[in-house]
C-alpha positions as CSV (number, residue, x, y, z in Angstrom):
1,M,0.0,0.0,0.0
2,D,1.3,3.5,-0.9
3,L,2.0,5.7,2.1
4,R,-0.6,8.5,2.5
5,V,0.1,11.5,4.6
6,L,-2.1,14.6,5.4
7,L,-0.5,18.0,5.5
8,I,-2.6,20.7,7.3
9,A,-1.0,24.1,6.6
10,Q,-2.4,27.4,5.7
11,E,-1.7,28.5,2.1
12,D,1.6,30.4,2.3
13,K,5.3,30.0,1.5
14,A,5.8,27.6,4.4
15,R,3.2,25.2,2.9
16,E,4.9,25.4,-0.5
17,K,8.2,24.5,1.2
18,Y,6.6,21.5,3.0
19,L,5.2,20.2,-0.2
20,E,8.5,20.6,-2.0
21,V,10.1,18.4,0.7
22,L,7.3,15.8,0.7
23,G,7.5,15.6,-3.0
24,K,10.9,14.0,-2.6
25,C,9.8,11.5,0.1
26,G,7.9,9.0,-2.1
27,V,4.5,9.5,-0.3
28,H,1.0,10.4,-1.5
29,V,0.2,13.8,0.0
30,F,-3.2,15.2,0.7
31,T,-3.5,18.8,1.9
32,S,-5.9,21.1,3.8
33,A,-5.5,24.8,4.6
34,S,-7.3,24.3,8.0
35,F,-8.7,21.8,10.4
36,Q,-12.3,23.0,9.9
37,D,-12.4,22.7,6.1
38,L,-11.4,19.2,5.4
39,S,-12.7,17.9,2.0
40,E,-14.8,14.9,1.3
41,E,-11.8,13.3,-0.4
42,I,-9.8,13.6,2.8
43,Y,-12.6,12.1,4.9
44,G,-12.8,9.2,2.4
45,Q,-9.1,8.3,2.7
46,S,-7.0,6.5,5.3
47,F,-3.7,8.0,6.4
48,H,-0.4,6.7,7.9
49,G,0.4,10.0,9.5
50,I,-0.3,13.7,9.7
51,F,2.0,16.8,9.3
52,L,0.8,19.9,11.2
53,D,2.0,23.4,10.6
54,L,2.3,24.9,14.1
55,P,1.0,28.4,13.3
56,T,-2.1,26.7,11.6
57,K,-2.6,24.5,14.6
58,I,-2.3,27.3,17.1
59,K,-4.9,29.3,15.2
60,S,-7.3,26.4,15.1
61,L,-6.8,25.7,18.8
62,K,-8.3,29.1,19.6
63,Q,-11.4,28.2,17.7
64,N,-12.1,24.7,18.9
65,K,-9.5,22.9,21.0
66,N,-11.4,19.7,21.5
67,Y,-12.1,19.3,17.8
68,V,-8.4,19.7,16.9
69,Y,-7.2,17.2,19.5
70,G,-9.9,14.7,18.7
71,L,-9.1,14.9,15.0
72,V,-5.5,13.9,15.2
73,E,-5.3,11.8,18.4
74,S,-5.3,8.4,16.6
75,F,-2.4,9.2,14.2
76,P,1.3,9.6,14.3
77,V,1.7,13.4,14.2
78,S,4.7,15.6,13.3
79,H,4.6,19.4,14.0
80,L,6.3,21.6,11.5
81,K,7.7,25.1,11.7
82,I,9.8,27.0,9.2
83,N,12.5,29.6,9.8
84,D,11.5,32.6,7.8
85,E,15.1,33.7,7.4
86,T,16.9,30.5,6.5
87,G,13.9,28.5,5.1
88,E,14.9,25.5,7.4
89,I,12.1,23.3,8.5
90,S,12.0,22.2,12.1
91,C,10.2,18.8,12.6
92,F,8.9,17.8,16.0
93,H,7.5,14.3,16.8
94,Y,7.5,11.8,19.6
95,S,10.4,9.6,18.4
96,Q,12.5,12.5,17.0
97,K,16.1,12.8,17.8
98,S,18.1,15.9,17.4
99,G,18.0,17.1,13.8
100,G,15.1,14.9,12.8
101,T,13.6,15.5,9.4
102,M,10.2,15.0,7.7
103,L,11.6,11.9,6.0
104,D,12.7,10.5,9.4
105,F,9.1,10.8,10.6
106,I,7.8,9.0,7.5
107,N,10.3,6.2,7.8
108,N,10.2,5.8,11.6
109,E,6.5,6.5,12.4
110,C,4.3,6.4,9.3
111,R,5.7,3.2,7.8
112,N,5.0,1.3,11.0
113,S,1.5,2.7,11.5
114,I,-1.9,1.2,10.6
115,P,-3.6,3.6,8.2
116,R,-6.7,5.3,9.7
117,M,-9.5,7.5,8.5
118,I,-10.2,11.0,9.8
119,R,-13.2,11.2,12.1
120,S,-16.1,13.0,10.6
121,D,-17.6,13.8,14.1
122,A,-15.7,15.5,16.8
123,R,-15.0,14.0,20.2
124,K,-16.3,16.0,23.2
125,E,-14.8,16.0,26.7
126,I,-17.4,14.1,28.7
127,H,-16.5,12.0,31.7
128,L,-18.7,9.0,32.4
129,N,-18.1,6.3,35.0
130,V,-17.5,3.0,33.3
131,M,-16.6,-0.6,34.0
132,L,-14.5,-2.5,31.4
133,Y,-14.7,-6.2,30.7
134,K,-12.4,-8.1,28.4
135,T,-15.2,-10.7,27.8
136,E,-19.0,-10.5,28.1
137,N,-19.0,-13.0,31.0
138,A,-16.1,-11.6,32.9
139,T,-16.7,-10.9,36.6
140,Q,-13.7,-8.7,37.5
141,P,-14.0,-5.3,35.7
142,E,-11.6,-2.4,35.5
143,F,-13.2,0.7,37.0
144,S,-12.5,3.7,34.9
145,V,-13.9,6.8,33.2
146,T,-14.4,8.1,29.7
147,M,-12.0,11.0,28.7
148,D,-14.3,12.0,25.8
149,I,-17.1,10.6,23.6
150,S,-18.3,10.9,20.0
151,K,-21.5,9.9,18.4
152,G,-20.2,6.4,17.8
153,G,-17.6,5.7,20.5
154,C,-15.4,7.0,23.2
155,F,-11.9,7.0,24.6
156,I,-11.6,5.3,28.0
157,F,-8.7,5.7,30.4
158,S,-7.0,2.3,31.2
159,A,-3.6,1.2,32.5
160,Q,-4.2,-2.4,31.4
161,E,-2.9,-3.9,28.1
162,W,-5.3,-4.0,25.3
163,E,-4.9,-5.0,21.6
164,E,-6.3,-3.0,18.7
165,G,-9.1,-5.0,16.9
166,N,-10.2,-6.8,20.1
167,E,-13.7,-6.7,21.5
168,V,-14.4,-4.9,24.8
169,W,-17.6,-4.8,27.0
170,I,-18.6,-1.6,28.7
171,H,-21.0,-0.8,31.5
172,I,-21.8,2.9,31.7
173,N,-23.0,3.9,35.2
174,E,-24.9,7.0,34.2
175,F,-27.2,5.2,31.7
176,K,-30.5,4.0,33.0
177,D,-30.2,1.0,30.7
178,K,-27.4,-1.1,32.4
179,A,-26.9,-3.6,29.6
180,L,-23.3,-4.1,28.6
181,I,-22.3,-2.3,25.4
182,S,-19.9,-4.1,23.1
183,G,-17.2,-2.2,21.3
184,Q,-14.2,-2.8,19.1
185,I,-10.9,-1.3,20.1
186,R,-9.7,1.0,17.3
187,R,-6.7,2.4,19.2
188,A,-4.7,1.3,22.2
189,I,-2.2,3.6,24.1
190,R,-0.2,1.7,26.7
191,W,0.9,3.2,30.0
192,G,4.4,4.7,29.6
193,Q,4.3,4.4,25.8
194,S,4.3,8.1,25.2
195,M,3.4,11.4,26.9
196,R,-0.3,10.7,26.4
197,I,-3.1,9.4,28.5
198,P,-3.1,5.6,28.3
199,G,-6.4,3.9,27.3
200,I,-8.5,2.6,24.5
201,G,-10.4,4.3,21.7
202,V,-13.6,2.3,21.2
203,E,-16.1,2.1,18.5
204,F,-19.5,1.0,19.7
205,R,-20.8,-2.1,17.9
206,K,-23.8,-3.3,20.0
207,I,-25.6,-0.6,21.9
208,S,-29.4,-0.4,22.7
209,A,-31.7,2.2,21.3
210,S,-32.1,3.8,24.8
211,Q,-28.4,3.9,25.4
212,K,-27.8,5.4,22.0
213,E,-30.4,8.1,22.7
214,A,-28.7,8.9,26.1
215,L,-25.3,9.1,24.4
216,L,-26.6,11.5,21.7
217,N,-28.3,13.7,24.3
218,L,-25.1,14.0,26.3
219,Y,-23.2,14.7,23.1
220,A,-25.6,17.4,21.9
221,A,-25.6,19.1,25.4
222,I,-21.9,19.9,25.1
223,K,-21.0,22.8,22.8
């Protein structure tokens, strides 16, 4: 599969420089001038990693911080900044060593990542008390809390080890309907893996009509 990366950078000379460098890296590049105006083509593609122009990100954070972080949380991300005087590109990412480049990020992070699609709905910071079960009939849950929710899933704090693609069963204490919700783990961040909150990003697979209604009501209540 060809490597696909997304570049989010406002239309200026810095963006032209980023594209010039990426053109020599052997990847398929998609571009957007902002976080808020992603095209249907971008939503329809899966990506191995995202390059973010820092000035563009800072501007978007002032408009909608939760949306920005929810959009990129599942991807390897490299932040870019260009020196206006020298034209040199600074590249910042988790595994970066001194002097790291955009090509280093592609080779060290993107090539080892599972391609994912951009979320079309934003995650919102809503904390619900949950119990996690690794099987439907398990009797020893992990007590935890959601860090955020979307219309179709949530991210749950967890220090246990989970595998992407596995099933998880969830009891949400705030719902009147106490039936277990089944979900598929789309993302797993292990404790100590990076400077991020450990846990699992879950897509709901089996959820009752009343639970779905309660979820959407909570989602709509948070602006």
